[in-house]
C-alpha positions as CSV (number, residue, x, y, z in Angstrom):
1,M,-35.9,-57.8,72.7
2,V,-33.5,-55.2,74.1
3,L,-31.9,-57.9,76.2
4,S,-31.3,-60.2,73.2
5,V,-29.8,-57.3,71.3
6,R,-27.4,-56.6,74.2
7,I,-26.5,-60.3,74.4
8,L,-25.8,-60.4,70.7
9,L,-23.6,-57.2,70.9
10,C,-21.7,-58.8,73.8
11,L,-21.1,-62.0,71.8
12,L,-20.0,-59.9,68.8
13,A,-17.5,-58.0,71.0
14,V,-16.1,-61.3,72.4
15,L,-15.7,-62.7,68.9
16,V,-14.0,-59.6,67.6
17,S,-11.6,-59.6,70.5
18,M,-10.9,-63.3,69.9
19,A,-10.1,-62.7,66.2
20,G,-7.6,-60.1,67.2
21,E,-6.0,-62.5,69.7
22,I,-5.8,-65.2,67.0
23,A,-4.1,-62.8,64.5
24,W,-1.6,-61.7,67.1
25,A,-0.9,-65.3,68.1
26,A,0.3,-66.0,64.6
27,A,2.9,-63.2,64.9
28,P,6.4,-64.0,66.1
29,E,7.0,-63.7,69.8
30,F,8.6,-60.4,70.9
31,K,9.2,-59.2,74.4
32,P,8.0,-55.7,75.4
33,L,10.4,-52.8,74.7
34,L,10.5,-50.5,77.7
35,V,12.0,-47.1,77.0
36,H,12.6,-44.7,79.8
37,A,13.0,-40.9,79.6
38,E,16.6,-41.0,80.8
39,E,17.4,-43.3,77.9
40,S,17.3,-40.8,75.1
41,G,19.4,-41.8,72.2
42,R,19.0,-45.5,72.9
43,N,19.3,-47.6,69.7
44,I,16.3,-49.9,69.5
45,G,17.1,-51.1,65.9
46,G,18.0,-54.6,66.9
47,E,14.9,-54.9,69.1
48,V,12.2,-54.0,66.6
49,A,11.2,-55.1,63.1
50,V,10.1,-52.5,60.4
51,L,7.7,-52.4,57.5
52,H,7.6,-49.5,55.1
53,D,4.2,-48.6,53.7
54,P,4.8,-46.3,50.7
55,S,1.0,-46.2,50.0
56,R,0.2,-45.2,53.6
57,A,-3.0,-47.2,53.1
58,L,-2.3,-50.3,55.3
59,T,-4.5,-50.8,58.4
60,I,-3.8,-52.7,61.6
61,E,-5.9,-55.5,60.2
62,D,-3.6,-55.6,57.1
63,I,-0.4,-55.5,59.2
64,V,-1.3,-58.5,61.5
65,S,-1.9,-60.8,58.5
66,P,0.7,-63.5,58.1
67,T,1.6,-62.2,54.6
68,M,2.4,-58.7,56.0
69,Q,4.1,-60.2,59.1
70,A,6.6,-61.9,56.7
71,R,7.5,-58.6,55.1
72,F,8.8,-57.0,58.3
73,V,12.6,-56.5,58.3
74,Q,14.9,-56.1,61.3
75,Y,17.7,-53.5,61.1
76,E,20.6,-52.9,63.4
77,A,19.9,-49.2,63.5
78,L,16.7,-47.3,62.7
79,R,17.7,-44.6,60.2
80,F,14.9,-43.7,57.8
81,G,15.9,-40.1,56.9
82,Y,13.0,-38.1,55.6
83,T,10.2,-40.3,54.2
84,R,6.6,-40.0,53.3
85,D,6.1,-43.7,53.9
86,A,4.1,-44.9,56.9
87,V,6.6,-46.9,59.0
88,W,5.2,-49.7,61.1
89,L,7.3,-51.0,64.0
90,R,6.7,-54.4,65.5
C-alpha cells in the first residue's frame, strides 16, 4: 500500500513537471539574460518583455497561459516610475 502511494506520488510529480514544460514550450523563445555585478546601469529594456498586473492577483500559472503571453510588451527602456502594479518580466 505504501509503495503504491509512493509510485502514485512520483507519477503525479512527473505529470506536473511535464505540464509546466508544455506551458513554457508554448512561450516564445528567449535566450537567457546574464547580468553581472560590474554591469550596473545596463539597459535590459530591449531584452525582456513586460506585463503589468494592476490587480496583483496573477499567478505563474496565469502568466504562462497563451492568452497572457500575448499581452507581454517589449519596451526599449524599462521605466515604470512608482507603481503599485505587479510587473512581470519575461
